[in-house]
N, C-alpha and C positions, 0 to 999 in steps of 0.2 A: 504494500500500500504506500501511497505517497504521503508526504509530510502533512499535507492539508487534511487528509482523511484521518491520519493518526491523531492530529490535533482535535478534530471533531469527536472522535471516538473516546478520547481520554479527557477532554476538557482542558488540556494543557496547550498554551499558546505555541505557535510555530517558533517564535523567538526562544522560548524556554526549551523546546525540544532541541533546537540547534545548540543551546547552551549545554544541555545534558550531553550531547554528542561531543562538544568541545571538552567537557570535563571527563570524558571517557566512560560515561554511564550507558550510552547507547552506541551501537556499532552497526548502523544500517549498511546494507549493500548499496552499490551504485549501479544504475542502469547504464547502458552503453552511451546514452546521451548525457550522463552525469547526474541524473536525478537520484535523490535518496529513495531507497526501496526498503520499507520496513516490513518485516515478517511478524507473525503472531507473537513470537518470543519478545520482540521489542515492545509490543503492546503490553504484554504482561510486565516487562521491566518498568515501563512508565507507571503502571498501576502500583507496583511495589515501591518505586521511588516516591510517589505521592503518599502512600501509606506511611512509609518511614519518615518522610518529611513532616507529615501531620503529627507524628510522635515527637517532633522537635529535633530530629537529626539534621545535621548539616549535610551538604552534598559530599564533603570529604569523608564524613562518617559513613554515609550511605555507600560510598565507593568501597569502603572496607567491608561493609556488611553484605553487599549483594553476592559475593562469591559463596556465601552459605545458603543461598536460596536454591532450592531444587524443585524439579517437577513443574507441573502446570499451575498450581495454586500458589498460595503464600506460605508454603511449607519451608521451614528453615532446618538445615542440618545442624546438629549440635557441635559445631567446630569450635576450637578454642578461641578463635578470633571473635566469633559471635558472642560467646560468653563474656569476653573482656569488654566488647563494645556495649553490650546490654548493661553490664554492671556500671560502666561509666555513664551511660545515658540515664540510668535510674538515679545515680548520684546527682547529675546535673538537673534532672527534673525535680528532685527533692530540694535542691538549692533554690530553684526558681519558685517553687511552691512556698518556701519559707519567706522569700523576698516579697512575693505577692501578698502573703498573709500580713507581713509587716506593713506594707503599703496600705492594705485595707484597714488595718488598725489605726493608722495615722488619719486616713480619710474619715473613718467613723468617729474619731475623737474630734476632728474639726467640725463635723456635722453636729455632734453632741453639744459642743461649745456654742455654735450658732443658734441651735434650737433652744438653749437655756437663756438666751437674751431676750 
């Protein structure tokens, strides 16, 4: 499939798909006329990239993570790299959650002060 169709099917912009390719996350074939030709594996790769990105992973982290993806779905092999990445991502998510909770408390205190006047 061409890049426009992949974009429509995944909801990812053409520009972002090109960026994923530049970052080494996608490796489409090229037609004789030079057009990108994506196969179903690339469609699944984009879906996985979006899923992992929604979990807060950066593209650099996703690049390390994708080799542990196997099969048709979102099945991950229990490779050591995967374990290490997941531990680090959980730690980062915990840090973000703590900072958000602190920000919420500050906002709640401001609101409480305003409402007491």
